[in-house]
C-alpha positions as CSV (number, residue, x, y, z in Angstrom):
1,X,-64.1,-133.6,100.1
2,X,-64.9,-131.2,102.9
3,X,-63.4,-128.0,101.6
4,X,-62.8,-128.5,97.9
5,X,-59.4,-127.2,98.3
6,X,-56.2,-129.0,97.1
7,X,-57.5,-132.3,96.0
8,X,-60.6,-133.9,94.4
9,X,-61.6,-137.5,94.5
10,X,-63.2,-139.5,91.7
11,X,-66.6,-139.5,93.4
12,X,-66.6,-135.7,93.2
13,X,-65.7,-135.8,89.6
14,X,-68.4,-138.4,88.9
15,X,-71.0,-136.0,90.5
16,X,-69.9,-133.0,88.6
17,X,-70.0,-134.8,85.3
18,X,-73.4,-136.2,86.3
19,X,-74.8,-132.7,87.0
20,X,-73.6,-131.5,83.6
21,X,-75.2,-134.4,81.8
22,X,-78.3,-133.8,83.8
23,X,-78.7,-130.3,82.4
24,X,-78.9,-131.6,78.8
25,X,-80.8,-134.9,79.5
26,X,-83.7,-133.4,81.4
27,X,-84.1,-130.6,78.9
28,X,-84.1,-132.7,75.8
29,X,-86.5,-135.2,77.4
30,X,-88.9,-132.5,78.1
31,X,-88.5,-130.6,74.9
32,X,-91.5,-132.1,73.0
33,X,-93.9,-131.4,75.8
34,X,-92.4,-128.1,77.0
35,X,-95.1,-125.8,78.3
36,X,-97.8,-128.5,78.0
37,X,-100.0,-127.1,80.8
38,X,-102.6,-129.9,80.6
39,X,-101.0,-133.3,81.5
40,X,-103.9,-134.9,79.5
41,X,-102.5,-133.3,76.3
42,X,-99.1,-135.0,77.1
43,X,-100.9,-138.5,77.4
44,X,-102.9,-137.8,74.2
45,X,-99.9,-136.7,72.1
46,X,-97.1,-138.9,73.4
47,X,-98.3,-141.3,76.2
48,X,-95.7,-141.4,79.0
49,X,-92.5,-139.8,77.8
50,X,-89.6,-142.0,78.8
51,X,-87.4,-141.4,75.8
52,X,-86.4,-138.6,73.4
53,X,-89.2,-137.6,71.0
54,X,-89.5,-134.9,68.3
55,X,-92.2,-132.2,68.9
56,X,-95.6,-132.4,67.3
57,X,-96.4,-129.6,64.7
58,X,-99.3,-128.4,66.9
59,X,-98.8,-127.3,70.5
60,X,-102.1,-127.3,72.4
61,X,-101.0,-124.8,75.0
62,X,-98.7,-122.5,72.9
63,X,-99.0,-118.7,73.4
64,X,-95.9,-117.9,71.4
65,X,-98.1,-115.9,69.1
66,X,-98.6,-113.4,72.0
67,X,-95.0,-112.9,72.7
68,X,-93.0,-109.8,71.7
69,X,-90.4,-110.5,69.0
70,X,-88.8,-107.1,69.7
71,X,-88.1,-107.4,73.4
72,X,-89.3,-109.1,76.6
73,X,-92.7,-110.2,77.6
74,X,-96.0,-110.2,75.7
75,X,-96.5,-108.1,72.7
76,X,-96.7,-108.3,68.9
77,X,-94.4,-109.5,66.1
78,X,-93.5,-106.2,64.7
79,X,-90.0,-106.2,66.3
80,X,-87.2,-108.1,64.5
81,X,-84.8,-109.0,67.4
82,X,-86.2,-112.5,66.8
83,X,-85.3,-113.3,63.2
84,X,-82.7,-110.7,62.4
85,X,-80.5,-110.4,65.5
86,X,-81.1,-113.8,67.2
87,X,-83.0,-117.0,66.3
88,X,-82.4,-116.3,62.6
89,X,-85.1,-117.5,60.3
90,X,-87.6,-118.1,63.1
91,X,-89.6,-114.9,63.1
92,X,-92.3,-116.3,60.8
93,X,-93.3,-118.9,63.4
94,X,-94.0,-116.5,66.3
95,X,-97.2,-115.0,65.0
96,X,-99.0,-118.2,64.3
97,X,-101.5,-119.8,66.8
98,X,-100.5,-123.2,68.4
99,X,-97.1,-123.3,66.9
100,X,-94.7,-125.4,69.0
101,X,-92.0,-123.3,70.9
102,X,-89.4,-125.8,69.5
103,X,-90.9,-126.5,66.2
104,X,-88.7,-128.3,63.7
105,X,-86.2,-129.7,66.3
106,X,-85.2,-133.4,66.3
107,X,-85.6,-136.0,69.1
108,X,-82.8,-135.5,71.7
109,X,-82.0,-131.9,70.7
110,X,-81.5,-129.3,73.4
111,X,-83.4,-126.0,73.7
112,X,-81.7,-122.7,73.7
113,X,-80.9,-122.2,77.4
114,X,-79.3,-125.7,77.6
115,X,-77.3,-124.8,74.5
116,X,-76.1,-121.6,76.3
117,X,-74.8,-123.8,79.1
118,X,-72.7,-125.5,76.5
119,X,-71.4,-122.1,75.6
120,X,-70.4,-121.6,79.3
121,X,-68.8,-125.1,79.5
122,X,-66.7,-124.5,76.4
123,X,-65.6,-121.0,77.6
124,X,-64.4,-122.3,81.0
125,X,-62.5,-125.1,79.3
126,X,-60.9,-122.7,76.9
127,X,-59.9,-120.4,79.7
128,X,-58.0,-123.2,81.6
129,X,-60.8,-124.0,84.0
130,X,-61.4,-120.5,85.1
131,X,-64.8,-118.8,84.8
132,X,-64.6,-115.2,83.4
133,X,-67.7,-113.1,82.8
134,X,-66.0,-111.4,79.8
135,X,-65.4,-114.7,78.1
136,X,-69.1,-115.7,78.5
137,X,-70.4,-112.4,77.2
138,X,-68.1,-112.6,74.1
139,X,-69.1,-116.2,73.5
140,X,-72.8,-115.7,74.3
141,X,-73.0,-112.7,71.8
142,X,-71.2,-114.7,69.1
143,X,-73.4,-117.8,69.5
144,X,-76.6,-116.0,69.6
145,X,-76.0,-113.6,66.7
146,X,-74.5,-116.2,64.4
147,X,-77.1,-117.6,61.9
148,X,-77.4,-121.4,62.1
149,X,-75.7,-121.7,65.4
150,X,-78.8,-123.5,66.8
151,X,-82.1,-124.8,65.7
152,X,-84.5,-123.5,68.4
153,X,-87.4,-121.2,67.6
154,X,-88.2,-119.8,71.1
155,X,-85.9,-117.5,73.2
156,X,-87.0,-116.4,76.7
157,X,-87.6,-112.8,77.5
158,X,-84.1,-112.3,79.0
159,X,-82.5,-113.2,75.6
160,X,-84.8,-110.9,73.8
161,X,-84.2,-108.0,76.2
162,X,-80.4,-108.5,76.2
163,X,-80.2,-108.5,72.4
164,X,-82.7,-105.6,72.1
165,X,-80.2,-103.6,74.2
166,X,-77.3,-104.9,72.2
167,X,-78.8,-104.0,69.0
168,X,-79.3,-100.5,70.3
169,X,-75.6,-100.2,70.8
170,X,-75.1,-101.1,74.5
171,X,-72.0,-102.9,75.4
172,X,-72.6,-106.6,76.4
173,X,-71.8,-106.0,80.1
174,X,-74.7,-103.4,80.2
175,X,-77.2,-105.4,78.1
176,X,-79.1,-107.1,80.9
177,X,-82.7,-106.0,80.9
178,X,-84.5,-104.5,83.9
179,X,-86.5,-106.7,86.2
180,X,-90.0,-107.3,84.9
181,X,-92.9,-109.8,85.2
182,X,-90.9,-112.4,83.3
183,X,-87.5,-112.1,84.9
184,X,-87.6,-114.2,88.1
185,X,-87.9,-117.6,86.3
186,X,-86.1,-120.8,86.7
187,X,-84.6,-120.5,83.2
188,X,-82.1,-118.3,84.9
189,X,-80.6,-121.4,86.7
190,X,-79.8,-123.4,83.6
191,X,-76.4,-121.9,83.0
192,X,-75.2,-121.9,86.6
193,X,-74.0,-125.5,87.3
194,X,-70.7,-125.2,85.3
195,X,-70.0,-121.8,86.9
196,X,-70.4,-123.3,90.4
197,X,-68.3,-126.3,89.7
198,X,-65.5,-124.2,88.2
199,X,-65.1,-122.7,91.7
200,X,-65.3,-125.7,93.9
201,X,-61.7,-125.5,94.9
202,X,-62.3,-121.9,96.1
203,X,-65.0,-122.9,98.5
204,X,-68.7,-122.6,99.0
205,X,-68.9,-118.8,99.3
206,X,-66.8,-118.3,96.1
207,X,-68.9,-120.8,94.1
208,X,-72.1,-119.0,95.1
209,X,-70.6,-115.6,94.4
210,X,-69.5,-116.7,91.0
211,X,-73.0,-118.0,90.2
212,X,-74.6,-114.8,91.2
213,X,-72.1,-112.8,89.1
214,X,-73.0,-114.9,86.1
215,X,-76.8,-114.6,86.8
216,X,-76.6,-110.8,86.9
217,X,-75.2,-110.6,83.4
218,X,-78.5,-111.8,82.1
219,X,-81.1,-111.4,84.9
220,X,-81.4,-108.2,86.9
221,X,-83.6,-109.7,89.7
222,X,-82.8,-109.7,93.4
223,X,-85.7,-112.1,93.9
224,X,-84.2,-114.6,91.5
225,X,-80.8,-114.0,93.0
226,X,-82.0,-115.0,96.5
227,X,-83.2,-118.3,95.1
228,X,-80.1,-118.7,93.0
229,X,-78.0,-118.4,96.2
230,X,-79.9,-121.5,97.5
231,X,-79.6,-123.3,94.3
232,X,-75.8,-122.7,94.0
233,X,-75.3,-123.8,97.6
234,X,-77.2,-127.0,96.9
235,X,-75.1,-127.8,93.8
236,X,-71.9,-127.2,95.8
237,X,-72.9,-129.2,98.8
238,X,-74.0,-132.2,96.6
239,X,-71.1,-132.2,94.3
240,X,-68.6,-132.0,97.2
241,X,-70.3,-134.8,99.1
242,X,-71.3,-132.5,102.1
243,X,-74.8,-133.8,102.1
244,X,-77.3,-136.1,100.3
245,X,-80.2,-135.3,98.0
246,X,-83.0,-135.8,100.6
247,X,-81.4,-134.0,103.3
248,X,-80.4,-131.1,101.2
249,X,-83.8,-130.7,99.6
250,X,-85.7,-130.8,102.9
251,X,-83.5,-128.0,104.2
252,X,-83.7,-126.0,101.1
253,X,-87.5,-126.3,101.0
254,X,-87.7,-124.6,104.3
255,X,-87.0,-121.3,102.6
256,X,-90.4,-121.6,100.9
257,X,-91.9,-123.1,103.9
258,X,-92.6,-126.5,102.3
259,X,-92.5,-129.8,104.3
260,X,-91.4,-132.2,101.6
261,X,-91.5,-135.4,103.8
262,X,-95.2,-134.7,104.7
263,X,-96.2,-133.7,101.1
264,X,-94.6,-136.9,99.8
265,X,-96.5,-139.1,102.1
266,X,-100.0,-137.7,101.2
267,X,-100.5,-140.2,98.5
268,X,-100.7,-137.8,95.5
269,X,-98.9,-138.5,92.2
270,X,-96.1,-136.3,91.2
271,X,-98.1,-134.3,88.5
272,X,-100.8,-133.6,91.1
273,X,-98.3,-132.3,93.5
274,X,-96.6,-130.1,90.9
275,X,-99.9,-128.7,89.7
276,X,-101.9,-128.6,92.8
277,X,-99.4,-127.9,95.6
278,X,-96.6,-125.8,94.1
279,X,-97.4,-124.8,90.5
280,X,-96.1,-125.8,87.1
281,X,-95.3,-122.4,85.8
282,X,-91.8,-120.9,85.1
283,X,-92.0,-118.3,88.0
284,X,-89.4,-119.1,90.5
285,X,-91.8,-119.3,93.4
286,X,-93.6,-122.1,91.6
287,X,-90.7,-124.0,90.0
288,X,-88.2,-123.9,92.8
289,X,-90.3,-126.0,95.3
290,X,-91.5,-128.1,92.4
291,X,-87.9,-128.9,91.6
292,X,-87.0,-129.6,95.1
293,X,-90.0,-131.9,95.6
294,X,-89.1,-134.1,92.5
295,X,-85.4,-134.3,93.7
296,X,-86.6,-135.4,97.1
297,X,-89.3,-137.8,95.9
298,X,-87.0,-139.6,93.4
299,X,-83.6,-139.1,95.2
300,X,-82.5,-142.6,94.4
301,X,-83.3,-142.6,90.7
302,X,-82.1,-140.0,88.2
303,X,-84.2,-141.5,85.5
304,X,-87.4,-141.5,87.6
305,X,-87.0,-137.8,88.6
306,X,-86.4,-136.5,85.0
307,X,-89.2,-138.6,83.6
308,X,-91.6,-137.4,86.4
309,X,-90.6,-133.8,85.6
310,X,-91.2,-134.3,81.9
311,X,-94.6,-135.9,82.3
312,X,-95.8,-133.2,84.8
313,X,-95.6,-130.7,81.9
314,X,-95.6,-126.9,82.4
315,X,-92.1,-125.3,82.7
316,X,-90.5,-128.7,82.4
317,X,-87.5,-128.0,80.2
318,X,-85.8,-125.3,82.5
319,X,-87.2,-126.8,85.7
320,X,-85.9,-130.1,84.3
321,X,-82.4,-128.7,83.5
322,X,-82.1,-127.4,87.1
323,X,-83.4,-130.7,88.5
324,X,-81.1,-132.8,86.2
325,X,-78.1,-131.0,87.5
326,X,-79.2,-131.6,91.2
327,X,-79.9,-135.3,90.5
328,X,-76.6,-135.7,88.7
329,X,-74.8,-134.0,91.4
330,X,-76.5,-136.2,93.9
331,X,-76.1,-139.7,92.2
332,X,-73.2,-139.1,89.7
333,X,-72.6,-139.9,86.0
334,X,-72.2,-143.5,86.9
335,X,-75.9,-143.8,87.9
336,X,-77.4,-142.2,84.8
337,X,-78.7,-144.7,82.2
338,X,-76.4,-144.9,79.2
339,X,-79.3,-144.6,76.9
340,X,-80.2,-141.2,78.2
341,X,-76.5,-140.0,77.6
342,X,-76.1,-141.7,74.3
343,X,-79.5,-140.8,72.9
344,X,-78.9,-137.0,73.0
345,X,-78.6,-135.7,69.5
346,X,-75.3,-134.0,70.3
347,X,-74.0,-136.7,72.7
348,X,-70.6,-137.1,71.2
349,X,-69.9,-133.4,71.1
350,X,-71.3,-132.8,74.7
351,X,-69.1,-135.6,76.0
352,X,-66.0,-134.0,74.4
353,X,-66.9,-130.7,76.0
354,X,-67.5,-132.2,79.4
355,X,-64.2,-134.0,79.1
356,X,-62.4,-130.8,78.2
357,X,-64.2,-128.9,81.0
358,X,-63.4,-131.4,83.7
359,X,-59.8,-131.7,82.6
360,X,-59.4,-127.9,82.7
361,X,-61.1,-127.4,86.0
362,X,-59.7,-130.5,87.8
363,X,-56.2,-130.4,86.2
364,X,-56.2,-133.5,84.1
365,X,-58.6,-135.5,86.2
366,X,-60.0,-138.8,84.8
367,X,-63.0,-138.4,82.7
368,X,-66.1,-140.4,81.8
369,X,-65.8,-144.1,82.3
370,X,-62.5,-143.8,84.2
371,X,-64.2,-141.4,86.8
372,X,-67.3,-143.7,87.1
373,X,-65.1,-146.8,87.5
374,X,-62.9,-145.0,90.1
375,X,-65.9,-143.7,92.0
376,X,-67.5,-147.2,92.2
377,X,-64.2,-148.5,93.5
378,X,-64.0,-146.0,96.2
379,X,-62.5,-143.0,94.5
380,X,-58.8,-142.6,93.7
381,X,-57.8,-139.1,94.4
382,X,-56.6,-136.6,91.8
383,X,-54.7,-133.4,92.3
384,X,-56.6,-130.2,91.4
């Protein structure tokens, strides 16, 4: 599929579906050890994480008690954006030391950003396969402000900033917060895959443009947008079969002057590379090359990549969602272990949403097992 115009084969559909599953799988796998900055704490609390687990009550690295509940960044817990406007009933957990960011969640549940990706997926399906910023803003506000819509405790700065402005009376299209210390983070990538894939038939430039349009609704950051341009292009190229994971990641890493083949042959384990060479934090200058390295190092195995990401700790949920989408787009749904799909807490609902999304975007294309079987057989073509 060279131009993504007119027709799509089953291999492309398999890769798109794999990328969407990847967002949710890598996030849920990492959730119990999200923001564990000492890999030794992961080993002590969980051993090697290869399956979905519930979080411990105590988080050894948590600094949620230092976060501002009334807006972005650090601060106190006097504000009530958390608790009254979004993340209802969760305010009481923010001021306590060592409370897990995702306390109370069950094994296989997704964190907030991945849940917002489901909001995007559902909106595109409902709009007949078309991405519309107005639909997302409507659905995002409804989801975030409805009590009981999700079970996560933590919300990134961009959510808190957006809804501080919303609570002050700004219309949704003007609620994005100004760039600050916490804006250029890989969490801004999590919702981008379904936006990119909804524009495959329009071509690479259109897919990237749509991704940047979406990003700007929640992240006012030229720095993050520059990295998102690279990321959206990677997703497009992998999903359409224009390149493979190793070639794509090596080229993308040149943007941050990282020589992935050389780094991968130095003999260090993945966790040492993430922490010692690139950085395990959420900031995009750390997380983007870390994500590319893991995709390059484990290009042949979706499972190995997402497990390595989880066990490296740090910002592994959002880095994981971005990585999971790349891996899924590279290897396809057919190469993802069934236990990782079926073990998700909301697996059945996510499958229905992915089915509806791909049917809407690709005009009744085969879904799930049909797409995987067709891809394995060489790919029967389907009209867009």
